[in-house]
gemmi code that builds the backbone of each chain (N, CA, C; Angstrom):
import gemmi

chains = {
    "A": [
        ("MET", (8.142, 11.372, -6.446), (6.715, 11.040, -6.532), (6.251, 10.483, -5.191)),
        ("ALA", (5.325, 11.134, -4.568), (5.012, 10.802, -3.181), (3.717, 10.024, -3.023)),
        ("GLU", (3.177, 9.516, -4.134), (1.993, 8.672, -4.024), (1.772, 7.942, -5.338)),
        ("PRO", (0.891, 6.941, -5.322), (0.595, 6.231, -6.568), (0.117, 7.207, -7.639)),
        ("ASP", (0.527, 6.953, -8.862), (0.320, 7.909, -9.946), (-0.812, 7.437, -10.869)),
        ("PHE", (-2.004, 7.965, -10.623), (-3.165, 7.560, -11.414), (-3.206, 8.251, -12.777)),
        ("GLU", (-2.177, 9.037, -13.071), (-2.060, 9.558, -14.430), (-1.443, 8.507, -15.358)),
        ("LYS", (-0.690, 7.583, -14.771), (-0.101, 6.509, -15.578), (-1.178, 5.567, -16.108)),
        ("ALA", (-2.163, 5.309, -15.268), (-3.281, 4.458, -15.663), (-4.441, 4.789, -14.744)),
        ("GLU", (-5.623, 4.722, -15.287), (-6.805, 5.056, -14.489), (-6.974, 4.053, -13.355)),
        ("LEU", (-6.627, 2.790, -13.659), (-6.719, 1.729, -12.659), (-5.325, 1.176, -12.386)),
        ("LEU", (-4.966, 1.145, -11.119), (-3.674, 0.564, -10.729), (-3.913, -0.756, -9.984)),
        ("PRO", (-3.071, -1.763, -10.242), (-3.228, -3.024, -9.521), (-2.859, -2.867, -8.043)),
        ("VAL", (-3.590, -3.582, -7.219), (-3.411, -3.539, -5.766), (-3.256, -4.973, -5.257)),
        ("ILE", (-2.174, -5.236, -4.583), (-1.947, -6.545, -3.973), (-2.383, -6.462, -2.516)),
        ("ALA", (-3.264, -7.373, -2.106), (-3.657, -7.423, -0.696), (-2.935, -8.585, -0.033)),
        ("GLN", (-2.195, -8.252, 1.020), (-1.382, -9.237, 1.719), (-1.814, -9.300, 3.178)),
        ("ASP", (-1.907, -10.505, 3.700), (-2.255, -10.691, 5.107), (-1.178, -10.049, 5.984)),
        ("ALA", (-1.567, -9.089, 6.826), (-0.586, -8.363, 7.638), (0.070, -9.271, 8.671)),
        ("ASP", (-0.629, -10.325, 9.052), (-0.085, -11.203, 10.102), (0.907, -12.224, 9.563)),
        ("ASN", (0.518, -12.961, 8.538), (1.387, -14.068, 8.115), (2.001, -13.879, 6.732)),
        ("GLY", (1.711, -12.754, 6.073), (2.371, -12.468, 4.799), (1.772, -13.170, 3.587)),
        ("ASP", (0.715, -13.961, 3.768), (0.081, -14.593, 2.611), (-0.463, -13.543, 1.639)),
        ("VAL", (-0.225, -13.765, 0.363), (-0.855, -12.911, -0.645), (-2.292, -13.400, -0.817)),
        ("LEU", (-3.251, -12.517, -0.610), (-4.652, -12.939, -0.581), (-5.373, -12.700, -1.901)),
        ("MET", (-5.086, -11.583, -2.559), (-5.795, -11.284, -3.800), (-5.111, -10.130, -4.532)),
        ("LEU", (-5.502, -9.954, -5.778), (-5.116, -8.763, -6.531), (-6.379, -8.171, -7.135)),
        ("ALA", (-6.520, -6.860, -6.964), (-7.643, -6.172, -7.599), (-7.140, -4.779, -8.013)),
        ("TYR", (-8.050, -3.870, -8.316), (-7.646, -2.581, -8.876), (-8.286, -1.430, -8.107)),
        ("MET", (-7.602, -0.312, -8.096), (-8.165, 0.923, -7.546), (-8.070, 2.015, -8.600)),
        ("ASN", (-9.083, 2.889, -8.603), (-8.932, 4.176, -9.278), (-8.657, 5.218, -8.189)),
        ("GLN", (-8.481, 6.448, -8.601), (-8.149, 7.519, -7.651), (-9.183, 7.608, -6.524)),
        ("GLU", (-10.450, 7.461, -6.884), (-11.512, 7.602, -5.890), (-11.453, 6.468, -4.861)),
        ("ALA", (-11.220, 5.240, -5.345), (-11.109, 4.091, -4.439), (-9.918, 4.261, -3.502)),
        ("TRP", (-8.827, 4.759, -4.063), (-7.622, 5.023, -3.280), (-7.910, 6.027, -2.159)),
        ("GLN", (-8.555, 7.132, -2.507), (-8.872, 8.159, -1.505), (-9.797, 7.600, -0.424)),
        ("GLU", (-10.775, 6.824, -0.864), (-11.706, 6.260, 0.125), (-10.998, 5.290, 1.063)),
        ("THR", (-10.083, 4.505, 0.507), (-9.321, 3.553, 1.326), (-8.515, 4.288, 2.393)),
        ("LEU", (-7.838, 5.350, 1.981), (-7.040, 6.132, 2.935), (-7.924, 6.719, 4.030)),
        ("LYS", (-9.082, 7.197, 3.617), (-9.955, 7.916, 4.548), (-10.641, 6.981, 5.540)),
        ("THR", (-11.089, 5.827, 5.040), (-11.918, 4.956, 5.889), (-11.116, 3.882, 6.621)),
        ("GLY", (-9.912, 3.565, 6.106), (-9.148, 2.476, 6.722), (-9.674, 1.105, 6.349)),
        ("ARG", (-10.620, 1.060, 5.424), (-11.097, -0.203, 4.852), (-10.802, -0.185, 3.360)),
        ("VAL", (-10.380, -1.339, 2.841), (-9.966, -1.346, 1.438), (-11.177, -1.223, 0.520)),
        ("CYS", (-11.092, -0.267, -0.372), (-12.090, -0.066, -1.418), (-11.400, -0.222, -2.761)),
        ("TYR", (-11.906, -1.126, -3.597), (-11.362, -1.324, -4.933), (-12.295, -0.698, -5.952)),
        ("PHE", (-11.877, -0.788, -7.227), (-12.783, -0.456, -8.321), (-13.020, -1.737, -9.098)),
        ("SER", (-14.264, -2.145, -9.186), (-14.592, -3.382, -9.884), (-14.620, -3.156, -11.388)),
        ("ARG", (-13.777, -3.874, -12.099), (-13.734, -3.741, -13.556), (-14.973, -4.361, -14.194)),
        ("SER", (-15.485, -5.440, -13.600), (-16.647, -6.098, -14.211), (-17.928, -5.300, -13.960)),
        ("ARG", (-18.032, -4.690, -12.759), (-19.241, -3.937, -12.453), (-19.092, -2.451, -12.750)),
        ("ASN", (-17.834, -2.054, -13.035), (-17.525, -0.678, -13.405), (-17.967, 0.337, -12.345)),
        ("LYS", (-17.689, -0.009, -11.084), (-17.995, 0.923, -9.989), (-17.153, 0.600, -8.772)),
        ("LEU", (-17.184, 1.486, -7.800), (-16.450, 1.263, -6.558), (-16.910, -0.039, -5.920)),
        ("TRP", (-15.944, -0.725, -5.344), (-16.200, -2.036, -4.764), (-15.654, -2.010, -3.331)),
        ("ARG", (-16.568, -1.764, -2.414), (-16.174, -1.748, -1.000), (-16.113, -3.188, -0.527)),
        ("LYS", (-14.903, -3.709, -0.559), (-14.675, -5.130, -0.286), (-15.344, -5.521, 1.036)),
        ("GLY", (-16.216, -6.511, 0.964), (-16.915, -6.966, 2.163), (-18.312, -6.400, 2.301)),
        ("GLU", (-18.695, -5.514, 1.373), (-20.011, -4.863, 1.541), (-21.151, -5.881, 1.415)),
        ("GLU", (-20.897, -6.962, 0.658), (-21.918, -8.009, 0.543), (-21.661, -9.146, 1.521)),
        ("SER", (-20.408, -9.571, 1.579), (-20.061, -10.769, 2.350), (-19.793, -10.460, 3.820)),
        ("GLY", (-19.577, -9.178, 4.143), (-19.163, -8.832, 5.504), (-17.671, -9.015, 5.737)),
        ("ASN", (-16.986, -9.562, 4.730), (-15.550, -9.818, 4.889), (-14.715, -8.599, 4.496)),
        ("PHE", (-14.764, -7.588, 5.343), (-14.007, -6.358, 5.111), (-12.508, -6.606, 5.189)),
        ("GLN", (-11.774, -5.682, 4.627), (-10.316, -5.704, 4.750), (-9.879, -4.434, 5.480)),
        ("GLU", (-9.382, -4.612, 6.685), (-8.916, -3.475, 7.479), (-7.461, -3.178, 7.124)),
        ("VAL", (-7.210, -1.944, 6.760), (-5.865, -1.530, 6.355), (-4.930, -1.477, 7.555)),
        ("LYS", (-3.791, -2.160, 7.433), (-2.748, -2.039, 8.456), (-1.601, -1.165, 7.957)),
        ("GLU", (-1.141, -1.427, 6.760), (-0.047, -0.638, 6.187), (-0.265, -0.521, 4.683)),
        ("ILE", (0.188, 0.569, 4.106), (0.079, 0.767, 2.653), (1.443, 1.140, 2.075)),
        ("TYR", (1.790, 0.465, 0.996), (3.042, 0.724, 0.286), (2.738, 0.968, -1.192)),
        ("PHE", (3.669, 1.610, -1.882), (3.572, 1.662, -3.341), (4.958, 1.445, -3.919)),
        ("ASP", (5.000, 1.091, -5.190), (6.264, 0.584, -5.737), (7.103, 1.680, -6.402)),
        ("CYS", (8.268, 1.273, -6.825), (9.266, 2.180, -7.414), (8.708, 2.994, -8.571)),
        ("ASP", (7.846, 2.405, -9.379), (7.273, 3.101, -10.528), (5.986, 3.844, -10.185)),
        ("ALA", (5.566, 3.737, -8.926), (4.350, 4.395, -8.456), (3.115, 3.964, -9.239)),
        ("ASP", (3.158, 2.721, -9.742), (1.985, 2.239, -10.474), (1.442, 0.900, -9.947)),
        ("THR", (1.880, 0.508, -8.775), (1.304, -0.660, -8.100), (1.252, -0.373, -6.609)),
        ("ILE", (0.173, -0.857, -5.985), (-0.057, -0.604, -4.561), (-0.029, -1.936, -3.821)),
        ("LEU", (0.513, -1.908, -2.613), (0.507, -3.090, -1.737), (-0.165, -2.697, -0.432)),
        ("VAL", (-1.261, -3.391, -0.098), (-1.916, -3.122, 1.183), (-1.754, -4.338, 2.090)),
        ("LYS", (-1.282, -4.077, 3.291), (-1.222, -5.140, 4.295), (-2.459, -4.997, 5.163)),
        ("ILE", (-3.197, -6.079, 5.254), (-4.550, -5.976, 5.802), (-4.848, -7.036, 6.849)),
        ("ASN", (-5.894, -6.750, 7.603), (-6.537, -7.786, 8.399), (-7.806, -8.192, 7.662)),
        ("GLN", (-7.864, -9.445, 7.232), (-9.027, -9.926, 6.487), (-10.103, -10.409, 7.459)),
        ("VAL", (-11.124, -9.598, 7.645), (-12.234, -9.978, 8.517), (-12.935, -11.210, 7.930)),
        ("GLY", (-13.226, -12.179, 8.755), (-13.900, -13.386, 8.293), (-12.932, -14.448, 7.789)),
        ("GLY", (-11.709, -14.043, 7.534), (-10.667, -15.030, 7.210), (-10.534, -15.385, 5.751)),
        ("ALA", (-11.526, -15.045, 4.926), (-11.462, -15.427, 3.514), (-11.539, -14.192, 2.618)),
        ("ALA", (-10.562, -14.054, 1.731), (-10.577, -12.935, 0.787), (-11.247, -13.320, -0.527)),
        ("CYS", (-11.254, -14.589, -0.825), (-11.663, -15.037, -2.166), (-13.167, -15.265, -2.245)),
        ("HIS", (-13.744, -14.842, -3.370), (-15.204, -14.925, -3.496), (-15.699, -16.361, -3.631)),
        ("VAL", (-14.777, -17.302, -3.913), (-15.235, -18.691, -3.911), (-14.988, -19.372, -2.566)),
        ("GLY", (-14.558, -18.585, -1.577), (-14.554, -19.091, -0.204), (-13.207, -19.486, 0.370)),
        ("TYR", (-12.160, -19.321, -0.446), (-10.829, -19.642, 0.062), (-10.230, -18.422, 0.764)),
        ("ARG", (-9.295, -18.716, 1.672), (-8.584, -17.641, 2.363), (-7.909, -16.718, 1.362)),
        ("SER", (-7.224, -17.323, 0.401), (-6.517, -16.582, -0.638), (-7.087, -16.947, -1.993)),
        ("CYS", (-7.115, -15.982, -2.908), (-7.515, -16.289, -4.286), (-6.505, -17.205, -4.974)),
        ("PHE", (-5.288, -17.235, -4.441), (-4.234, -18.044, -5.068), (-4.199, -19.429, -4.436)),
        ("TYR", (-5.295, -20.161, -4.577), (-5.410, -21.472, -3.917), (-5.035, -22.604, -4.856)),
        ("ARG", (-4.672, -22.280, -6.088), (-4.296, -23.330, -7.046), (-2.826, -23.235, -7.408)),
        ("GLN", (-2.109, -24.315, -7.144), (-0.692, -24.372, -7.478), (-0.526, -25.202, -8.748)),
        ("ILE", (0.363, -24.745, -9.609), (0.589, -25.464, -10.856), (2.018, -26.011, -10.864)),
        ("ASP", (2.144, -27.263, -11.240), (3.459, -27.899, -11.326), (4.062, -27.550, -12.693)),
        ("PRO", (5.172, -26.799, -12.696), (5.733, -26.343, -13.975), (6.089, -27.501, -14.908)),
        ("ALA", (6.489, -28.615, -14.350), (6.945, -29.736, -15.178), (5.782, -30.439, -15.874)),
        ("THR", (4.677, -30.614, -15.134), (3.585, -31.431, -15.645), (2.339, -30.616, -15.999)),
        ("GLY", (2.265, -29.384, -15.494), (1.051, -28.599, -15.675), (-0.072, -29.003, -14.732)),
        ("GLU", (0.219, -29.951, -13.857), (-0.808, -30.444, -12.936), (-1.154, -29.373, -11.900)),
        ("VAL", (-2.445, -29.248, -11.606), (-2.912, -28.233, -10.669), (-3.350, -28.897, -9.357)),
        ("THR", (-2.878, -28.343, -8.254), (-3.231, -28.855, -6.926), (-3.904, -27.748, -6.136)),
        ("VAL", (-5.025, -28.047, -5.503), (-5.671, -27.061, -4.641), (-4.965, -27.061, -3.297)),
        ("LYS", (-4.458, -25.866, -2.895), (-3.640, -25.772, -1.695), (-4.386, -25.149, -0.527)),
        ("GLY", (-5.365, -24.338, -0.827), (-6.009, -23.577, 0.232), (-7.137, -24.352, 0.889)),
        ("GLU", (-7.561, -23.821, 2.007), (-8.687, -24.410, 2.706), (-9.905, -23.527, 2.453)),
        ("ARG", (-11.037, -24.161, 2.255), (-12.244, -23.387, 2.006), (-12.833, -22.942, 3.342)),
        ("ILE", (-12.998, -21.620, 3.477), (-13.472, -21.067, 4.750), (-14.988, -20.954, 4.756)),
        ("PHE", (-15.561, -20.595, 3.595), (-17.014, -20.480, 3.540), (-17.542, -21.012, 2.210)),
        ("ASP", (-18.826, -21.285, 2.207), (-19.496, -21.691, 0.978), (-20.148, -20.450, 0.373)),
        ("PRO", (-19.730, -20.056, -0.832), (-20.251, -18.814, -1.411), (-21.775, -18.771, -1.480)),
        ("ASP", (-22.415, -19.908, -1.624), (-23.879, -19.923, -1.695), (-24.528, -19.415, -0.409)),
        ("ASP", (-23.834, -19.605, 0.706), (-24.377, -19.142, 1.984), (-24.167, -17.649, 2.198)),
        ("VAL", (-23.168, -17.110, 1.520), (-22.732, -15.749, 1.808), (-23.346, -14.730, 0.853)),
        ("TYR", (-23.356, -15.083, -0.409), (-23.885, -14.156, -1.407), (-25.284, -14.612, -1.794)),
        ("LYS", (-26.252, -13.868, -1.410), (-27.623, -14.191, -1.823), (-27.783, -13.814, -3.282)),
        ("LYS", (-28.096, -14.800, -4.066), (-28.260, -14.514, -5.497), (-29.680, -14.019, -5.775)),
    ],
    "B": [
        ("MET", (-10.822, -24.372, -15.206), (-9.705, -23.756, -15.937), (-8.399, -24.133, -15.258)),
        ("ALA", (-7.532, -24.748, -15.975), (-6.368, -25.357, -15.342), (-5.085, -24.567, -15.525)),
        ("GLU", (-5.207, -23.352, -15.996), (-4.011, -22.504, -16.076), (-4.438, -21.056, -16.298)),
        ("PRO", (-3.482, -20.133, -16.153), (-3.821, -18.725, -16.397), (-4.381, -18.540, -17.806)),
        ("ASP", (-5.353, -17.652, -17.913), (-6.114, -17.515, -19.149), (-5.680, -16.259, -19.909)),
        ("PHE", (-4.793, -16.457, -20.867), (-4.281, -15.324, -21.635), (-5.258, -14.871, -22.720)),
        ("GLU", (-6.427, -15.500, -22.771), (-7.470, -14.972, -23.659), (-8.195, -13.806, -22.978)),
        ("LYS", (-8.144, -13.778, -21.636), (-8.770, -12.665, -20.923), (-8.027, -11.365, -21.166)),
        ("ALA", (-6.714, -11.483, -21.218), (-5.870, -10.317, -21.495), (-4.546, -10.836, -22.018)),
        ("GLU", (-3.966, -10.078, -22.909), (-2.698, -10.509, -23.490), (-1.607, -10.534, -22.429)),
        ("LEU", (-1.700, -9.566, -21.505), (-0.739, -9.485, -20.406), (-1.454, -9.682, -19.079)),
        ("LEU", (-0.966, -10.614, -18.282), (-1.534, -10.828, -16.957), (-0.534, -10.357, -15.893)),
        ("PRO", (-1.049, -9.741, -14.820), (-0.141, -9.312, -13.759), (0.428, -10.516, -12.998)),
        ("VAL", (1.678, -10.367, -12.591), (2.396, -11.421, -11.881), (2.991, -10.823, -10.609)),
        ("ILE", (2.650, -11.409, -9.486), (3.214, -10.980, -8.204), (4.395, -11.889, -7.885)),
        ("ALA", (5.549, -11.296, -7.621), (6.717, -12.089, -7.211), (6.905, -11.944, -5.706)),
        ("GLN", (6.879, -13.091, -5.040), (6.961, -13.103, -3.575), (8.184, -13.911, -3.163)),
        ("ASP", (8.908, -13.425, -2.185), (10.063, -14.149, -1.653), (9.595, -15.472, -1.051)),
        ("ALA", (10.134, -16.581, -1.568), (9.676, -17.901, -1.118), (10.055, -18.158, 0.338)),
        ("ASP", (11.100, -17.496, 0.808), (11.558, -17.756, 2.177), (10.775, -16.980, 3.227)),
        ("ASN", (10.671, -15.672, 3.025), (10.078, -14.875, 4.109), (8.735, -14.242, 3.748)),
        ("GLY", (8.231, -14.484, 2.532), (6.902, -14.003, 2.181), (6.829, -12.551, 1.760)),
        ("ASP", (7.946, -11.835, 1.728), (7.902, -10.438, 1.276), (7.435, -10.360, -0.173)),
        ("VAL", (6.550, -9.414, -0.449), (6.185, -9.149, -1.841), (7.290, -8.292, -2.442)),
        ("LEU", (7.896, -8.762, -3.503), (9.081, -8.104, -4.061), (8.755, -7.179, -5.222)),
        ("MET", (7.839, -7.599, -6.089), (7.535, -6.773, -7.258), (6.269, -7.260, -7.933)),
        ("LEU", (5.749, -6.431, -8.831), (4.683, -6.843, -9.722), (5.090, -6.495, -11.145)),
        ("ALA", (4.939, -7.471, -12.036), (5.207, -7.212, -13.448), (4.195, -8.022, -14.258)),
        ("TYR", (4.436, -8.178, -15.559), (3.430, -8.804, -16.425), (4.048, -9.935, -17.235)),
        ("MET", (3.223, -10.906, -17.581), (3.636, -11.960, -18.501), (2.633, -12.033, -19.639)),
        ("ASN", (3.148, -12.346, -20.833), (2.268, -12.814, -21.893), (2.416, -14.346, -21.973)),
        ("GLN", (1.692, -14.955, -22.858), (1.715, -16.418, -22.975), (3.145, -16.946, -23.163)),
        ("GLU", (3.906, -16.249, -23.978), (5.262, -16.712, -24.278), (6.155, -16.638, -23.035)),
        ("ALA", (6.039, -15.543, -22.287), (6.826, -15.396, -21.051), (6.439, -16.473, -20.045)),
        ("TRP", (5.142, -16.749, -19.969), (4.636, -17.797, -19.081), (5.248, -19.155, -19.445)),
        ("GLN", (5.208, -19.494, -20.705), (5.755, -20.777, -21.159), (7.254, -20.860, -20.876)),
        ("GLU", (7.952, -19.761, -21.128), (9.399, -19.780, -20.881), (9.703, -19.933, -19.389)),
        ("THR", (8.903, -19.284, -18.558), (9.092, -19.396, -17.111), (8.909, -20.836, -16.655)),
        ("LEU", (7.870, -21.481, -17.145), (7.617, -22.883, -16.780), (8.773, -23.773, -17.221)),
        ("LYS", (9.261, -23.507, -18.417), (10.270, -24.379, -19.011), (11.647, -24.206, -18.362)),
        ("THR", (12.014, -22.944, -18.077), (13.386, -22.680, -17.616), (13.522, -22.665, -16.098)),
        ("GLY", (12.403, -22.447, -15.385), (12.498, -22.323, -13.936), (13.051, -20.982, -13.484)),
        ("ARG", (13.218, -20.067, -14.428), (13.590, -18.689, -14.110), (12.474, -17.789, -14.590)),
        ("VAL", (12.153, -16.754, -13.791), (11.010, -15.930, -14.149), (11.335, -15.063, -15.358)),
        ("CYS", (10.468, -15.143, -16.339), (10.537, -14.299, -17.536), (9.254, -13.481, -17.599)),
        ("TYR", (9.381, -12.161, -17.663), (8.226, -11.286, -17.782), (8.140, -10.769, -19.219)),
        ("PHE", (7.094, -9.971, -19.448), (7.027, -9.208, -20.693), (7.104, -7.738, -20.313)),
        ("SER", (8.095, -7.055, -20.828), (8.272, -5.645, -20.495), (7.325, -4.788, -21.323)),
        ("ARG", (6.457, -4.046, -20.631), (5.525, -3.173, -21.337), (6.246, -1.976, -21.941)),
        ("SER", (7.286, -1.477, -21.266), (7.989, -0.293, -21.790), (8.868, -0.658, -22.982)),
        ("ARG", (9.499, -1.847, -22.927), (10.382, -2.237, -24.032), (9.667, -3.100, -25.061)),
        ("ASN", (8.435, -3.530, -24.706), (7.603, -4.315, -25.609), (8.292, -5.600, -26.091)),
        ("LYS", (8.918, -6.286, -25.150), (9.547, -7.575, -25.486), (9.742, -8.408, -24.228)),
        ("LEU", (10.089, -9.658, -24.416), (10.339, -10.538, -23.285), (11.423, -9.947, -22.396)),
        ("TRP", (11.257, -10.132, -21.109), (12.164, -9.553, -20.127), (12.606, -10.668, -19.198)),
        ("ARG", (13.767, -11.207, -19.520), (14.320, -12.272, -18.683), (14.935, -11.618, -17.458)),
        ("LYS", (14.168, -11.579, -16.403), (14.569, -10.847, -15.186), (15.969, -11.272, -14.759)),
        ("GLY", (16.871, -10.307, -14.651), (18.240, -10.598, -14.250), (19.204, -10.691, -15.403)),
        ("GLU", (18.687, -10.581, -16.632), (19.585, -10.768, -17.785), (20.651, -9.663, -17.845)),
        ("GLU", (20.312, -8.484, -17.304), (21.305, -7.402, -17.268), (22.018, -7.343, -15.917)),
        ("SER", (21.233, -7.462, -14.849), (21.782, -7.243, -13.502), (22.370, -8.515, -12.901)),
        ("GLY", (22.043, -9.676, -13.494), (22.460, -10.946, -12.883), (21.539, -11.391, -11.760)),
        ("ASN", (20.562, -10.537, -11.413), (19.657, -10.864, -10.315), (18.449, -11.664, -10.804)),
        ("PHE", (18.701, -12.915, -11.152), (17.655, -13.815, -11.620), (16.653, -14.127, -10.517)),
        ("GLN", (15.490, -14.587, -10.947), (14.482, -15.066, -10.001), (14.237, -16.542, -10.271)),
        ("GLU", (14.632, -17.370, -9.329), (14.440, -18.814, -9.462), (13.063, -19.197, -8.938)),
        ("VAL", (12.310, -19.872, -9.773), (10.942, -20.256, -9.424), (10.940, -21.365, -8.379)),
        ("LYS", (10.215, -21.139, -7.297), (10.018, -22.187, -6.305), (8.612, -22.786, -6.414)),
        ("GLU", (7.614, -21.915, -6.484), (6.229, -22.382, -6.610), (5.465, -21.390, -7.478)),
        ("ILE", (4.468, -21.889, -8.192), (3.631, -21.013, -9.012), (2.153, -21.258, -8.695)),
        ("TYR", (1.434, -20.168, -8.504), (-0.001, -20.221, -8.236), (-0.726, -19.310, -9.221)),
        ("PHE", (-2.012, -19.554, -9.406), (-2.831, -18.584, -10.139), (-4.161, -18.437, -9.419)),
        ("ASP", (-4.849, -17.351, -9.693), (-5.984, -16.989, -8.841), (-7.321, -17.524, -9.367)),
        ("CYS", (-8.349, -17.293, -8.580), (-9.696, -17.799, -8.837), (-10.208, -17.429, -10.223)),
        ("ASP", (-9.861, -16.232, -10.687), (-10.327, -15.779, -12.003), (-9.364, -16.166, -13.122)),
        ("ALA", (-8.269, -16.818, -12.753), (-7.245, -17.249, -13.726), (-6.685, -16.078, -14.523)),
        ("ASP", (-6.660, -14.891, -13.878), (-6.091, -13.739, -14.574), (-4.996, -13.028, -13.774)),
        ("THR", (-4.503, -13.666, -12.741), (-3.342, -13.155, -12.010), (-2.487, -14.336, -11.590)),
        ("ILE", (-1.168, -14.136, -11.629), (-0.209, -15.195, -11.320), (0.588, -14.783, -10.086)),
        ("LEU", (0.886, -15.763, -9.245), (1.748, -15.544, -8.078), (2.928, -16.494, -8.182)),
        ("VAL", (4.142, -15.935, -8.230), (5.329, -16.799, -8.244), (6.086, -16.614, -6.939)),
        ("LYS", (6.371, -17.737, -6.302), (7.234, -17.689, -5.122), (8.640, -18.023, -5.593)),
        ("ILE", (9.555, -17.140, -5.259), (10.880, -17.194, -5.902), (12.021, -17.087, -4.911)),
        ("ASN", (13.185, -17.493, -5.400), (14.436, -17.129, -4.744), (15.060, -16.010, -5.560)),
        ("GLN", (15.202, -14.847, -4.936), (15.747, -13.687, -5.633), (17.274, -13.708, -5.544)),
        ("VAL", (17.920, -14.113, -6.625), (19.383, -14.119, -6.645), (19.892, -12.687, -6.497)),
        ("GLY", (20.897, -12.506, -5.666), (21.457, -11.162, -5.457), (20.739, -10.378, -4.376)),
        ("GLY", (19.540, -10.824, -4.026), (18.844, -10.226, -2.891), (17.973, -9.027, -3.208)),
        ("ALA", (18.118, -8.439, -4.396), (17.334, -7.235, -4.711), (16.513, -7.454, -5.971)),
        ("ALA", (15.212, -7.230, -5.871), (14.336, -7.357, -7.036), (14.170, -6.027, -7.748)),
        ("CYS", (14.351, -4.945, -7.024), (13.986, -3.620, -7.561), (15.124, -2.997, -8.337)),
        ("HIS", (14.781, -2.381, -9.470), (15.820, -1.814, -10.334), (16.500, -0.601, -9.720)),
        ("VAL", (15.915, -0.026, -8.670), (16.634, 1.058, -7.997), (17.448, 0.554, -6.810)),
        ("GLY", (17.504, -0.766, -6.642), (18.468, -1.351, -5.702), (17.907, -1.836, -4.377)),
        ("TYR", (16.579, -1.697, -4.219), (15.980, -2.197, -2.984), (15.610, -3.666, -3.133)),
        ("ARG", (15.528, -4.342, -2.000), (15.106, -5.737, -1.987), (13.738, -5.893, -2.639)),
        ("SER", (12.825, -5.033, -2.226), (11.463, -5.047, -2.755), (11.183, -3.725, -3.447)),
        ("CYS", (10.378, -3.778, -4.513), (9.946, -2.530, -5.145), (9.038, -1.716, -4.220)),
        ("PHE", (8.456, -2.396, -3.237), (7.508, -1.714, -2.341), (8.254, -1.204, -1.113)),
        ("TYR", (9.187, -0.303, -1.327), (10.032, 0.193, -0.236), (9.509, 1.503, 0.349)),
        ("ARG", (8.409, 1.992, -0.190), (7.858, 3.247, 0.319), (6.506, 3.021, 0.973)),
        ("GLN", (6.442, 3.378, 2.248), (5.185, 3.250, 2.985), (4.543, 4.624, 3.086)),
        ("ILE", (3.220, 4.629, 2.935), (2.503, 5.910, 3.022), (1.586, 5.887, 4.236)),
        ("ASP", (1.618, 6.971, 4.985), (0.758, 7.087, 6.159), (-0.608, 7.593, 5.693)),
        ("PRO", (-1.662, 6.776, 5.857), (-2.975, 7.169, 5.333), (-3.478, 8.490, 5.921)),
        ("ALA", (-3.125, 8.771, 7.157), (-3.652, 9.969, 7.821), (-2.990, 11.233, 7.291)),
        ("THR", (-1.696, 11.182, 7.069), (-0.949, 12.396, 6.741), (-0.447, 12.425, 5.300)),
        ("GLY", (-0.423, 11.251, 4.650), (0.154, 11.175, 3.309), (1.679, 11.132, 3.325)),
        ("GLU", (2.254, 11.127, 4.503), (3.717, 11.123, 4.622), (4.286, 9.788, 4.146)),
        ("VAL", (5.392, 9.870, 3.407), (6.022, 8.671, 2.858), (7.321, 8.369, 3.607)),
        ("THR", (7.478, 7.122, 4.003), (8.682, 6.683, 4.713), (9.352, 5.576, 3.912)),
        ("VAL", (10.649, 5.669, 3.711), (11.376, 4.590, 3.045), (11.648, 3.492, 4.049)),
        ("LYS", (11.183, 2.276, 3.718), (11.260, 1.182, 4.672), (12.343, 0.175, 4.313)),
        ("GLY", (12.665, 0.096, 3.044), (13.578, -0.949, 2.607), (15.030, -0.544, 2.752)),
        ("GLU", (15.885, -1.540, 2.627), (17.308, -1.293, 2.656), (17.815, -1.380, 1.223)),
        ("ARG", (18.740, -0.503, 0.875), (19.278, -0.516, -0.476), (20.403, -1.558, -0.550)),
        ("ILE", (20.226, -2.517, -1.481), (21.186, -3.617, -1.583), (22.298, -3.271, -2.561)),
        ("PHE", (21.921, -2.590, -3.654), (22.959, -2.213, -4.624), (22.698, -0.810, -5.159)),
        ("ASP", (23.746, -0.254, -5.760), (23.629, 1.038, -6.421), (23.398, 0.773, -7.907)),
        ("PRO", (22.253, 1.210, -8.438), (21.934, 0.894, -9.830), (23.040, 1.333, -10.812)),
        ("ASP", (23.750, 2.389, -10.492), (24.804, 2.859, -11.397), (25.932, 1.827, -11.552)),
        ("ASP", (26.122, 1.006, -10.522), (27.165, -0.009, -10.605), (26.700, -1.240, -11.393)),
        ("VAL", (25.386, -1.430, -11.451), (24.859, -2.675, -11.985), (24.457, -2.546, -13.461)),
        ("TYR", (23.807, -1.441, -13.773), (23.350, -1.259, -15.139), (24.291, -0.295, -15.842)),
        ("LYS", (25.040, -0.788, -16.762), (25.935, 0.093, -17.518), (25.090, 0.890, -18.503)),
        ("LYS", (25.165, 2.183, -18.383), (24.390, 3.022, -19.293), (25.151, 3.234, -20.599)),
    ],
}
model = gemmi.Model(1)
for chain_id, residues in chains.items():
    chain = gemmi.Chain(chain_id)
    for i, (resn, *xyz) in enumerate(residues, 1):
        res = gemmi.Residue()
        res.name, res.seqid = resn, gemmi.SeqId(i, " ")
        for name, pos in zip(("N", "CA", "C"), xyz):
            atom = gemmi.Atom()
            atom.name, atom.element = name, gemmi.Element(name[0])
            atom.pos, atom.b_iso = gemmi.Position(*pos), 0.0
            res.add_atom(atom)
        chain.add_residue(res)
    model.add_chain(chain)
structure = gemmi.Structure()
structure.add_model(model)
structure.setup_entities()
């Protein structure tokens, strides 16, 4: 199998990882069309499950994701993109990574680990 | 929201990342029960979609995943575990990472990037 298999599922999960420092920035989904567009343009395009349409990451915020490398997994049902995150923040609430909350397994206590890069109110005009 | 939200979906995707070098090793799923067991035991427990039951990673191969840190994302519907991969290989076909295949966006050519740590025939008795 020489590429992700969209026959297994219409939407495949995509992990976006910072190409420079290896931080996992976010997880979202692609359909076949988003996948093709990503390959063609070199900018990551997802499929938004909530809006039910193609989601050209950064089209509103300007925080595009430039593709550096693309991998897929043994089962051909998950994609890993190594990217350059323009603007420094992948998360819609303004953190570099969506995974900015750490949970202590023993206590359940949550600690915010990430730094806030932008204020979403300034970026997304409601 | 102070923990992953299993009301959003019965199964949430989980990214396993090498705690030492940041490599993304695999993506699998947890249900509430797998999540609770992971917190309690300090070893990653997934829910296998193909076998439809809890999947104590390493129970067959001995390649356990020891939890170092746990994060969850802004939408509380994806989990990131930073782990120590016992045995060195997370992938059932014997690679360190399941993401051992890189695809060239321009040509579609696939290159194997990972090193094979074990031969699955030696590890999984059929």
